[in-house]
C-alpha positions in Angstrom: 122.8 11.1 55.5 124.4 7.6 55.6 127.9 8.3 56.6 129.1 4.8 55.9 131.5 2.9 58.2 133.4 4.9 60.7 136.0 3.1 62.8 137.6 4.7 65.9 141.2 3.9 66.5 143.9 5.3 68.8 147.0 7.0 67.2 149.2 4.8 69.3 147.8 1.3 68.6 148.5 -2.4 68.1 148.7 -4.4 65.0 145.9 -6.6 66.4 143.6 -3.6 66.5 144.0 -3.1 62.8 143.4 -6.8 62.2 140.2 -6.6 64.1 139.0 -4.0 61.6 139.4 -6.4 58.7 136.4 -8.4 59.7 134.1 -5.3 59.9 134.8 -3.5 56.6 132.6 -4.4 53.6 132.4 -1.1 51.7 134.6 0.3 49.0 135.8 3.1 51.4 135.8 3.7 55.1 136.7 6.3 57.7 139.4 5.9 60.4 139.0 8.4 63.2 141.8 8.8 65.7 140.4 11.8 67.6 139.3 11.7 71.2 136.5 14.2 70.8 133.4 14.2 68.6 133.5 15.3 65.0 130.9 16.5 62.5 131.1 16.2 58.7 130.3 19.3 56.7 127.3 19.1 54.3 128.1 16.8 51.3 131.6 16.1 52.7 131.2 12.3 52.3 130.1 12.7 48.7 133.0 15.1 48.0 135.6 12.7 49.4 134.1 9.7 47.5 134.2 11.8 44.3 137.8 12.8 44.7 139.0 9.3 45.8 137.3 7.6 42.9 138.5 10.0 40.3 142.1 10.0 41.5 142.3 6.3 42.5 143.9 7.4 45.8 144.6 4.9 48.5 144.0 7.5 51.3 142.6 10.9 51.5 142.7 13.6 54.2 141.5 17.2 54.3 141.5 20.4 56.2 139.1 20.9 59.1 137.6 23.3 61.6 138.7 23.3 65.3 136.2 24.2 68.0 137.8 26.0 71.0 135.8 27.7 73.7 132.7 27.8 71.5 134.6 29.4 68.6 135.6 27.8 65.3 139.1 28.1 63.9 140.5 26.8 60.6 143.0 24.0 60.8 144.7 23.6 57.4 146.9 20.6 56.8 149.8 20.2 54.4 150.5 18.1 51.3 152.0 14.6 51.8 155.4 14.2 50.3 157.8 11.3 49.9 159.7 12.7 52.8 156.7 13.1 55.0 158.1 10.4 57.3 157.4 12.0 60.7 155.3 9.6 62.8 153.3 12.7 64.0 152.6 14.1 60.6 149.3 16.0 60.9 146.7 14.4 58.6 144.0 15.5 61.0 142.2 12.8 62.9 139.9 11.7 60.0 141.3 9.5 57.3 139.3 8.3 54.2 140.8 5.0 53.1 140.2 2.6 50.1 139.3 -0.7 51.6 141.1 -3.0 49.1 144.4 -1.1 49.6 143.9 -1.2 53.4 143.5 -5.0 53.4 146.6 -5.3 51.2 148.6 -3.1 53.6 147.4 -5.1 56.6 148.7 -8.3 55.0 152.0 -6.7 54.4 152.6 -5.7 58.0 155.3 -8.0 59.1 155.6 -6.9 62.7 153.3 -7.3 65.7 153.4 -3.6 66.8 152.3 -2.6 70.2 152.4 1.1 69.5 153.3 1.9 65.9 150.7 0.0 63.9 148.9 3.1 62.5 152.2 4.7 61.5 153.3 1.5 59.8 149.9 1.3 58.1 150.2 4.7 56.4 153.8 4.0 55.4 152.5 0.8 53.7 149.7 2.7 52.1 152.2 5.3 50.7 154.0 2.4 48.9 150.8 1.1 47.4 149.4 4.4 45.9 148.8 8.1 46.5 148.0 9.7 49.8 146.1 12.8 48.8 145.6 16.1 50.7 142.3 17.7 49.8 142.6 21.4 50.9 139.0 21.8 51.8 137.4 22.1 55.2 135.1 19.1 55.4 134.6 18.4 59.1 134.7 20.0 62.6 136.2 18.6 65.8 136.6 19.9 69.3 140.2 20.7 70.3 141.7 18.0 72.5 145.2 19.3 73.0 145.4 23.0 73.9 149.2 23.1 74.5 151.3 25.6 72.6 153.3 24.4 69.6 156.5 24.9 71.5 155.4 22.4 74.1 154.1 19.8 71.7 157.2 19.7 69.5 159.2 17.8 72.2 156.8 14.9 72.7 158.9 12.7 70.6 162.0 13.0 72.8 160.2 12.7 76.1 161.9 9.7 77.9 158.4 8.4 78.9 157.7 7.8 75.2 161.0 5.8 74.6 159.4 2.4 73.9 156.9 4.1 71.5 159.7 5.8 69.6 161.8 2.6 69.3 158.8 1.0 67.5 158.3 4.1 65.3 162.0 3.9 64.3 161.6 0.2 63.5 158.6 0.9 61.3 160.4 3.7 59.5 163.5 1.6 59.0 161.4 -1.2 57.4 159.9 1.4 55.1 163.3 2.9 54.1 164.6 -0.6 53.3 161.5 -1.4 51.2 161.9 1.8 49.1 165.7 1.6 48.7 166.5 4.6 51.0 168.2 2.9 54.0 171.9 3.6 54.5 174.2 1.1 56.0 176.4 2.3 58.9 179.5 2.8 56.6 181.0 6.3 56.7 183.7 8.2 54.8 186.8 8.9 56.8 187.7 12.5 57.6 191.1 14.2 58.4 190.5 16.6 61.2 194.0 17.9 61.1 194.2 19.3 57.6 194.6 23.0 57.0 195.5 25.8 59.2 193.1 28.1 61.2 193.4 31.2 63.3 191.9 29.4 66.3 190.9 25.8 67.1 187.2 26.6 67.5 184.8 29.4 66.9 181.5 29.9 68.8 179.0 31.1 66.3 176.1 33.3 67.4 173.7 34.6 64.7 171.5 37.3 66.2 168.8 39.8 65.3 167.1 41.9 67.9 167.9 40.0 71.1 168.7 42.9 73.4 167.2 41.0 76.3 169.5 37.9 76.0 172.6 38.6 73.8 174.8 39.8 76.7 174.1 36.6 78.7 174.9 34.4 75.6 178.2 36.2 74.9 179.3 36.0 78.6 178.4 32.3 78.6 180.8 31.9 75.6 183.5 34.1 77.2 183.5 31.9 80.3 184.6 28.8 78.4 187.9 27.3 79.8 189.9 25.5 77.1 193.5 24.4 76.4 193.3 25.9 72.9 192.5 29.3 71.5 189.0 30.1 70.5 187.0 33.1 69.4 183.3 34.1 69.4 181.9 35.2 66.0 178.6 37.1 66.4 176.8 37.7 63.1 174.6 40.7 63.8 171.8 40.6 61.3 170.9 44.3 61.2 169.5 44.5 64.7 167.7 47.8 65.6 166.7 47.3 69.2 170.0 48.0 71.0 171.6 44.5 70.3 174.2 46.0 68.0 175.4 48.4 70.7 175.8 45.6 73.3 177.9 43.5 70.9 180.0 46.5 69.8 180.8 47.4 73.4 181.7 43.8 74.3 183.8 43.4 71.2 185.8 46.5 72.3 186.3 45.0 75.7 187.1 41.4 74.8 189.5 40.6 71.8 187.9 37.2 71.4 184.6 38.7 70.4 184.3 39.2 66.6 181.4 41.4 65.5 180.3 40.7 62.0 177.7 42.8 60.3 176.6 41.4 56.8 176.2 43.8 54.0 173.1 41.9 52.7 169.8 42.6 54.4 168.3 39.4 53.0 169.9 36.8 55.3 168.1 34.2 57.4 169.8 32.3 60.2 171.4 30.0 57.6 172.8 32.9 55.7 174.3 34.3 58.9 176.0 30.9 59.6 177.5 31.0 56.1 178.9 34.5 56.8 180.5 33.1 59.9 182.0 29.9 58.7 183.3 31.4 55.4 185.1 34.1 57.4 188.9 33.9 57.5 188.5 34.3 61.3 186.6 31.0 61.7 188.3 28.2 63.6 188.7 24.6 62.7 185.4 23.8 64.4 182.3 26.0 64.3 180.2 25.6 67.4 176.6 26.7 67.8 175.2 29.0 70.5 171.8 30.6 70.0 171.4 34.2 71.0 168.9 33.4 73.8 170.6 30.3 75.2 173.5 29.5 77.4 176.2 26.9 77.9 175.6 25.2 81.2 179.3 24.7 82.1 182.6 26.5 81.4 183.9 23.2 79.9 181.3 22.8 77.1 183.6 24.0 74.3 186.5 21.8 75.5 184.2 18.7 75.7 182.9 19.3 72.2 186.4 19.7 70.6 187.8 16.7 72.5 184.9 14.6 71.3 185.5 15.6 67.6 188.9 13.9 67.9 187.7 11.0 70.0 184.8 10.1 67.8 186.4 11.2 64.5 183.2 12.8 63.3 182.3 15.6 60.9 179.5 17.0 63.0 178.8 16.7 66.7 175.5 17.0 68.5 175.2 17.5 72.2 172.3 17.4 74.7 170.4 20.2 76.4 168.1 21.1 79.2 164.9 23.0 78.8 164.6 25.9 81.2 162.5 29.0 81.6 163.9 32.5 81.7 164.8 32.1 85.3 166.8 29.0 84.4 164.4 26.7 86.2 163.9 23.4 84.5 160.6 22.9 82.6 159.2 19.8 80.9 160.4 17.7 79.3 163.7 18.5 81.0 166.8 16.9 79.4 166.6 16.5 75.6 169.3 14.0 74.7 168.0 12.6 71.4 168.8 9.0 72.3 167.1 8.0 69.0 170.4 8.9 67.3 172.5 5.7 67.2 175.7 4.9 65.2 173.9 2.0 63.5 170.7 3.8 62.5 170.9 7.4 63.5 171.2 8.9 60.0 168.2 6.8 58.8 166.1 7.7 61.8 167.0 11.3 61.2 164.5 11.2 58.3 161.7 10.4 60.8 162.4 12.9 63.7 161.8 16.6 63.6 165.2 17.8 64.8 168.7 16.7 65.6 169.5 18.3 69.0 171.8 20.9 70.3 174.4 22.3 70.7 175.5 21.5 67.2 179.1 21.8 66.0 180.7 21.3 62.6 184.1 20.6 61.1 184.6 23.9 59.3 186.2 22.7 56.0 183.2 20.4 55.4 180.5 22.9 56.3 182.1 25.5 54.1 181.5 23.1 51.2 178.0 22.0 52.1 176.8 25.4 53.3 173.5 26.3 55.0 170.3 27.1 53.2 169.4 30.8 53.6 166.4 30.2 55.8 165.6 30.9 59.5 164.1 27.5 60.3 165.4 24.0 59.5 168.8 25.3 58.3 170.6 23.1 60.8 168.4 20.1 60.0 169.2 20.5 56.3 173.0 20.4 56.7 172.7 17.6 59.3 170.9 15.4 56.9 173.4 16.2 54.1 176.4 15.5 56.4 175.0 12.3 57.7 174.6 10.8 54.2 178.4 10.3 54.0 180.0 11.2 57.3 179.7 10.2 61.0 177.8 12.5 63.3 179.1 12.2 66.9 176.9 12.4 70.0 177.4 13.7 73.5 174.6 12.6 75.8 175.4 14.7 78.8 173.6 18.1 78.8 175.9 21.0 77.7 173.4 23.7 77.0 170.5 25.5 78.6 167.7 26.1 76.1 165.6 29.0 77.5 162.0 28.8 76.6 160.2 32.2 76.7 157.6 34.2 74.9 160.3 35.8 72.7 161.4 32.4 71.2 160.7 32.2 67.5 159.0 28.8 67.9 157.5 29.1 71.4 153.9 29.4 70.2 153.5 29.2 66.4 150.1 29.8 64.7 149.0 27.0 62.4 149.9 28.6 59.1 153.5 29.3 60.2 153.8 25.8 61.8 152.6 24.3 58.5 155.1 26.3 56.5 157.9 25.0 58.8 156.8 21.4 58.6 156.3 21.5 54.9 159.8 22.8 54.5 161.3 20.1 56.6 159.3 17.5 54.6 160.8 19.0 51.5 164.3 18.6 53.0 163.5 15.0 53.8 162.2 14.4 50.3 165.3 15.9 48.7 167.6 13.9 51.0 165.7 10.7 50.5 165.8 11.1 46.7 169.6 11.7 46.9 170.1 8.6 49.1 168.0 6.4 46.9 169.9 7.6 43.8 173.3 6.8 45.4 172.1 3.4 46.8 170.9 2.5 43.3 174.1 3.6 41.6 176.6 2.2 44.2 174.6 -0.5 46.0 175.3 1.0 49.5 
């Protein structure tokens, strides 16, 4: 079978490398392959891609594929491309089927001489010129090149060694948002942090279900906070049945600061548990996150967070954290400080990255209005995007939090279907937020 032109390119590549392809392409369609191992097309895969691309007038097509690992084949489904699929590491698979005429037009529109982000900028250009279509059929096979667990791969974008790459990715995304009318200027609504009365200045919020191994450590980490204001610890126990409930109950009897909430509904995700906490009359002026398997790394974390709310006059605050194992030993990539969040462009760049950082804290009156979606993944990202559309999000770049990575973590090692579900949901959040921003910009000229 004549496979037609196949051009190999690195995922992190220069604009000049794309320009070099211009001189070599003379067919209506061509393949771009960014993998590092060999691939093999399934029978009649080329004809199938040509048929779909011609019938749909797509500018780019990608499909599902098989992954070879230790002489065994595994399915690797991909997800649909959305308007909000802005992550530079969106998984198209390594094989792209591209319409040549649109590719040449996109190349001419590249206004920056990228050293790293050319391929990312190219597909953003293609998305503005036509449809990028996902064909949910398994049409080729590759050998696995990266065998790390999903929980390890997800932090590549915040690895300090990749900083220059990420700055270019941000520049490409910013250019795209400006081109489609979705870029927000650094102008924020003011917020009065002194309004209203609250039982305490801050509440540490811990949603939990079945964390008998870690919940006591988390609560004691919260109890050790030293502040010049009153605070409490609201633990939303989401119907645990492994002994977690008994631990919380005993600590609540021992320490008046510990509030043990048990929702009546059995249908709550983590977001729903957060709503239970912040809507409670016991919630303080600021609601501060602590996951049930993590720890504050200093007894001054809560004081630092509240002080920074007033200093930065922000509606939400995001700190930095250190990745550790269960023995509290640092593991790669170490400190996660999300330096990609800047006052000038952070809320735009938030549409590109896959998370906002931790610990997170919220001004309670505002988060009571916005509310969390009732899900157990991406709930924090959803409210962060919504808040950032109008309000300033403050940052603390010193680590305040120990994020314990262990086999019991919900995202330590996700199988592909679960990972796709999570990524598709976050793309949906980005699409919804981007549409809302574009509507406001069009109406008000922001």
